[in-house]
N, C-alpha and C positions, 0 to 999 in steps of 0.2 A: 112437488120436489124442488128444493132450493139449488140454485146453480152453484157450482164449486167456486170457492173464493179465488180472486184474482191474485196472480203471483208475478212478481216482477221477473222479467227475463233475465236469466243468468248472464253475467259478465265473464266471457272467456278470455284466456290469457291474451289472445290477439286484441280484444277489446280493450283490455286494461293498457297494453302498450300504446294502442291508438290514442286513447283519450289522454294518457299521461304525456305522450309525446306532442299532442296538441298544445297543451299548456306551456311546454318548453318553447316550441316554435312560435308561439304568438308573442313572445318576449325574449327575442335572441339576445340583446345586449346584457340584460339581467342575468341571463343564464350563463353567458360567457364569463361575467364578472364573479359570480357565485361559484362557478366550477373552477375558476382560476384559484380561489382560496384553498380548495380541496387538492388541486393539482400542485401547487407550491408544496403543500405538506408531504404529499406522496413523493414527489420528485426528490424532496430533501432526504427522506428516509431512504429511498431506494438508491439515490446517489452515495449516500454514506455507506451503506452496506456494499454496493458495487464496488466503489473506490477501496474500501478496506479489504474486500475479497480479492480484488486485482492486486493490491499491495501484498496481501498474505501469500498469494500464489507466486509472486515475484520473489518474495523472501525464501519461500519454499524451493523455488528454481536455485536460487543462490546457494542455498544450504546443500542441495542436491549436487551442485555443481563442484563446490569446494569440500562437501563433507562435513559432518559434526564430530569427526574423530581426529581433528588437527589439534595438537597441544603445543604451547610455546613455552619456552624456558628462557628467561632473560636475567641478566645480572641486576640485582638490586642495590640497595644501600646497606652499608656496614655500619659499624660504630662511628658515631660522629658524622654520619652522612657521607662517609668516604665511599667512593665507587668500589665495587667489588668485581674482580674479573673471574669468569668461569674458567676452570682448568682446561688445558689443551686436550685432555684425555676425556672430557665430559661428552663429547659426541659419540665416542666408542663405547663408553659405559651406558649411555642411555640407549644404544642400538642394542645393547645385550639383554635389555629387560625383557621378560616374557610378554608377549602380546604386542610389542613395538614392531610394525611392519617396515618403516623406513625412517630415516632421520638425515637432516640437513642442517646447515647453519650459515649465518651472515656474521660479519664482524664489522662495526662501525669504525670508520677511520677519520683522521682530521683533515683529509685532503679535501679540496673544493674543485668544482668543475664550472667552467665558463664556455661561453661560445667561441671566444678567441682570446689571444693573450693581451688584448688591449682593454678588456672590461675591468673596471676597478674591483679590487679584491673584496669590498664590502658588499657587492652585489651578487649575492650567492643564489638568490632566488629560492632559498629554502631547500636547496638540494642537497641530499646527504649522500656520500660516497661510501659504499659498502665492499668489503672483500666477500665473495660468494663462492660457494662450492658449485660444482658442475651439476650436481643432482638436485639442486634447489627447485626448479619448476616442477619436477615429478613428484616432489613431496608436497608442495603447496598447491599443486594443480594449476599453475599459471600458464596462460597461453601468450604466444608471440603475436605482435600486430604486424611486425616486419623483421626480416632477417632471421638470426638463429641465436640460440643461447650460447654461452661459453661452453667450450670444450676443453678437454685436457691439453689440447695444443694452443688453442687462443687464450687460455686461461693463463698462459706464461709470458704472453706479449702484451703490450699497451693497447688492449682491446676492451671496450666497454659496451654494457647493455643498458639503456635508459629506461626507466619508468615511463608510463604513459604522460603524466603531468610534467615530468623532467624534460621529456622530449619536446613537448609544447613550448615549455619555458625557454629552452635553448633554440627553438626555431628549427630543429631537426625533424626532417620529414622522410629522410632516406638513410639507407645503410650502405656501407661499402667503403672502398679504400678512399673515396672522395669526401666522405662524411667524417669530418674531424671535429674534436672538441679539445679544449684546453683544460688538462686535469692533472694536479700536482706538479706544476711546472714543466709539462711536457704535453705533446700532442698525443691523443689516444683515437683510435679508429672506432666508430660506432658499428657494432656489428649486429645489433639487434635492439628492437624496441618492444617492450612489453605491452600487452593489452591492460586496461584498467583492472584493478584487483578490488573487488567489492570486500573481501574478507580482510585483507591486509592492506589498508589504504595508504600506509606509510610508504609502501613500496612504489607507488605511483610517482613519488618525489625522490626516488632513488636512482643513483648511478651505480651500477655493479661491474666490479672488475674480478679478475681471477684471484683466487688465493694466493698462489705463488707469486703473480705480478704484484699484488698488494704488499706483501712482505718484502719483495726485492726493491720496489720504487716508491712505495707509499708510507714507509715506516710503520707499517702494521705489525703488532706485537704477536699476532697469530691467536689471540684469545677470542673464542666466539663471543658476540654480544648477545644474540638471540638463536636458539636452538628450536628447529621445528620438527616436531615429532608427529608421525602418522600412526596411530594405534588402531588395532582391530576394533570394529565396532562394540563387540561384546567386552572389550577389554579396557575401554576409556576409564571406566571408574576405578579399576584397579591399578592402572598404570599411572594416573594423575598424581595420587598421593606419593608415589615413589620418585617422582622426577627431581624434586628439590634436593633430596639426600643423595640421590646418584649423581646429579650434575656437580654437586659442591659438598662432599662429605664433611668437610671441615667447617662449613657454615651454611647448613641448609636453610636457615632463616633469612639469609640474604639473597635468596633466589625467589624470583617471581614466576609462578606457574599460572597460565591462563588458558582459555579456550575461546578463540576468536569467534567461534560460532554463537557464543552466549550473547555477544553484542547484538547479532541479528535476531536471536530470540527475544531479547529484552526489548528490541524495537518492536516486535510483533505484539508483545504484551502491552507496551505503551499505546500502540495503535488500537488495540481492542478496547482499552480504557477510554480513549478518545471518542471511539465509535459509540460507545455506550452514552456518552454526553451529548453527542450530535443527535443520536436517535432520540433522546429526550427532547431536543429542541425541535426535531422534525415532527414529533407527536404533539407539541405545543401548537405548531403551525397547522397541523391537521385539525386540531381541536378548534382553532380560530376560523379555519374553513368551514367546519360543521356549523358553528355559530352562524357564518354568513349563509349558508343553506337555510337554516331554521329562520333567519331574518327574511330571506327572500321568499320563502314559503308563506310566512305569515302575512307579508304584504300581498302576496298574490291572493290570498284568501279574502282579504279585505276589498281588493279590487275586482274581485269577480263574484261578489255577493248576488248579483242580479243573475249571473249564469248558474249559480248554485241554486237559487230560488226557482229558476226556470226548470232546471233538470228535476229538482224535487216535485214541482207541480206536474211534471210529465210522468212520474212514477218511480224515479230513481230513489233508492233506499238510502239510509244513512250509511250502511256498510258500503255501498257503491261510491258514494261521494268520498267516504273515507279512504277506500282503496284507490280512487282517482288521485288524490292529492298525495297519498303515500308513494304511489307509483312515480308521480313527478318527482318527488324528493329522492327516490332511489335512482331514477334515471339521471337526475341532475348530478349525484353524487358518482354514479358510474362514469359519467362523461369526465368529471374531473379526475377520477382514478385513473382512467385510461390514458388521459393527457398527462397526468403525472408519471405515469409508468414510462410512457414514451420519453418524456422530458428527462427523467432521471437516468434512463438508459443511455439517452444521447449525452448527457453530462458526464457519466462514466466512460463511455467511449472515448469522448474528447480528451479527458483528463488522462486516461490510460495511454492513448496513443501519444499524447504530449511527453508523457514520461518514458515511453518505450516499452509499456508492458501489455500484456495479453489483457484483453476486456473480459472481465468475469462479472455477470450479474446472477446471483442465484435466484433459481425459479421460484423458491419459497418467498423471496422478498417480494417479487411481483405479484404472487398469489395473495400474500399477506397484505400488499397494500390495497389491492382490489377488495379483499375481504373487509379491510378496515374502513374503506369508503362506504360500502353497503351497510356496515353497522352504523357508522356516523350518519349516513343518509337516513337509515331507518329511524334512529332516535331524533334526529333534527326535524324529520317530517311527521313524526308522530302527533305533536301537540297541534300544529297547523290543520292536520288531517282531521283530528277528532273535533277541533274548533268548527271546521266547515261542516262536518256531519250533524253537529248539533244545531245548526241554523234552521229556524222554522221557515217553511216556503214562503209565507206572507211576509214576514220580516225580511227576508232576502230580497224578495221582489220590490219592497217598498224602500228599500235602502238607497240613499242618493249615489 
């Protein structure tokens, strides 16, 4: 009775990890350099996705804070580019439109504001003086950084509220009776400073006085320049087409109607397009890293021919040799993927912290990055593994 044929001992998962890890530990510098190519590609992709997600969430936060139901009505240009004035009754007529929740307005004046009465007239700092209604902050959902907004009482006196950038330009940091600015050839008391407004950035460079005070002391004609309308969320699309004809029935075409939140939405769409481009660049970097892994594994096979021959002569099968080198490639790529994930997350956190955003790194981005490294590692290590498995024991042992 003939003895049963000899069979090679099976390689358990622990054995595969051990022999695969040995090949990496024996060449640490090459491993680091090869994994770095994978890490850069993954870090670029995760960084792009993370920064875009953090930016998108910040835009969503702004939209939630200011709302997408704010509409603006402003005076446009008439025939011959002559400026058109909105009627005094426009505010009340717009407020009567079904679906309109609240309405307010500002009127631009020709007055200028300075830190004191010794500043040359030409040095305006780009600050615009507006006549403003007392209900403006409630309509546009603006916050005060210091002091208070104009009231029915202070709106009749020489009192002014400064935008965030205007206050910085004028060097005003406090409010009260001792905080004065030179406005319209007289002193005005700064009673408030607005917080920065992301939705209506022009207000950051504005100085706001009460409607009655502007008419009495700044030669303001009482015509609103811009009317801000807060509509019900489900009525925005029906209210928007009515605003032009309602504000100026005599010349609806000379009225500009806009939605400030559209600018933030457009910014988000632009960032999504840019993200697609950057993801493509990250994929190219990842492909270059995969080529680096393949190159490292091919060199490793050539350098370790004697080891391959020895293992084959001791009974290792072609499949076991192939599994060993494929495991090395996968471990090398996984090392690069893990490093790239950490690097990409760190870059996102640093950038988001610098911008004052909340850090957001989608879990699918990290999982996709690691998955991509395994695919790249498998493809990169397949040829070197098969080449190692095809070596004859005697050829490998006699190789120089």
